[in-house]
Residue, then its C-alpha position, 0 to 999 in steps of 0.5 A: m500500500s502507499q504511504p499511510k497518513i495514520s498508523v493504527i496500533i491495536p494490541v491484542y491479547n485473548t480478545a477474540k470475543y471483541l476483535d471483530e467489532c473493533l476491527e470492523s470499526v477501523l476498516s469502515q473508516t471514511f478516512t482510508e489512508f491508514e495502516a492497522i498494525l495488530v500486535d498479538d502479544g502471545s495470545t493463548d486463546g487459540i483464536s486471536p492470533a488466527k483472527c489477526d492473520e485472517y484480517a491481514s490476508k483480507d485487507d492489505r492495510v492490515i499488518a499482523v505482528h506476533k510476539a511473545n507475551g510481554g504485557l501491554i506496554s511491550a505490545w504497543t511499543e512494538g507497534v510504534k517501532r513498526a509504524r510508518a505514518d507521521y501520526l499514530c492512533f491507539i485502539d485497544s482491541d476490546d474497544w471500538i470507534d465511530t467510522d468518522m473518527f480518523e477523518k475528523l481528527y486528521a482534519l485538525t492536524d497542522p503539517s507544520f507541527s507533524d512531529s510535535e502535536i497531539i489531537s485529542g477527542n473525547y470518549i464514551v464509557e460503555k458498561n453493561n447497563e451504563r453509557r457515559k460520555e467523558t469529556q476532556g477537562l480542557a476547553p476545546g481549542v488549540y493550545t501552543g506556547d505559554s498556554l500549553d506550558k501552563i497545562k504542563e504544570n498541571l497534568l497530574g493530580n487532578e480529579v479530572r485531568p486537563v487532558t486524559m493520559s490515555r493513549c487512545m482517542k488521540l492522534t499523536s505525532r510518531k516522533l513524540l512517541l519514539d522520542n519518549i519510549k525510553y521512559c516506558n517501564t514494562s514493570i508498570v501494570m497500572a496507569e501504563d498510559v501515563n508512562i508514555m503520555l506524560p513525557t509525550i505531552c510535555d514535549a508537544k508543541r501543539l495540543v488540540i482538544a476537539k469539540d464534542s468528538y465522542f468517537y471512541h468507545y471504551r468498553l469497561i470490563s470488570d476483570s480488566m487490569a485497571h479494575g481487577h484486584s492485584q496483590k502488587l497494587l501498592s508497589n505499583l503505585e510507588l513505582n509510578d510515583k518514582t517514575f513520574k517524578e523522574i519524567l517531570r524532572d527530566k522535562k524541567i517541569s517546576t511543579a514535578e513534586i506537587q503534581v506527583n504527590r497529588e497524583f499518588v493520592i488521586m490514584l489511591f482512590v482507584a486503589m481503594k475502589i479495587e480493594l473494596r470490590h474484591r470478594a474476600p472475607n478480610v476486605t475491611e481489614r486490608v483496606r484499613a491496613i493500607f490507609l493506616r500505614d504510616d507513609i501512606r497516611k502521612k501523604i494523604m494528610s499532608t497533600h491537598v487535592d480538590i474533590s467535587s464528585k460525591a463518590n470521590k468525596l465518600l472515598y476521600f472521607c474513608m481514606k482519611h477515616p479508615i475506621f471499621p464502620v466507615v470502610q464497611a459503609t463505603r464498600f456497601i455503597l460501592l457494591s450496590y452501585d456496581k449491582r445496578t450498573n452491571 
């Protein structure tokens, strides 16, 4: 095929159940000058690898890559290295996109910034009995120069980020990604996207937030890494803390310490939700043990974060007051909500 304008990178791991919907949404795009790189990360379901090959044999825009299992970061990193286009788009293989996403986002690119810009749309969370629009924190528009520098001073540690740290729902200059792959740590299994998008945004010279543009459909699966229980949760948050501080310091961001301290507390909200959802008899004791740990308690009590949503206010109160009745009541409310929306 001719030189593509967009390289679409789709990591695949045992997602045969959703792969057809994902790929059909890509191959049906009104914008046709793209390549789709399917990176099979050592799938073991016996179906996903064959599906990747089948699509590659039917459409010359599709490239199937098979590699040993190395995790999500290793999968999309492989795709970045193989991409040929100036702009990269990531789609997770259990998600899907509207057929005009590439056309609408590419129309907002600027050739003079082809090696240093990010074009971001919004997305829709798709859950069994819930469909929720999620909008970037920044107002729609074009950000360069001083306005973009101010954004870089406040990327992390917010209840609602100015711009999501997801790889997805965006067009990102390939050079930005290639220049920052060095920061990627395959040991990170939660907030992996921050690991690449944080340095990438810090290096960007043009950021566009598209108006409306709810093109990306994020399928919320209860057992996904971001929502499943993990015994290594706290150690991962500590690794994130160290890694993100190093990135912001390397990028000469003066607010590095403040941002990452706030981010640690915000991510504890996620940790608490994961723990409270875990089906085990000792959940309350485990939650209390986490939030009564001296270093964590010190961070929570000494770091101010602004919270507006009722759900997060409840979690924040529980983090600050992890006594038995509060933890138990918080868990009951969370599980009741899950029951209504699953």
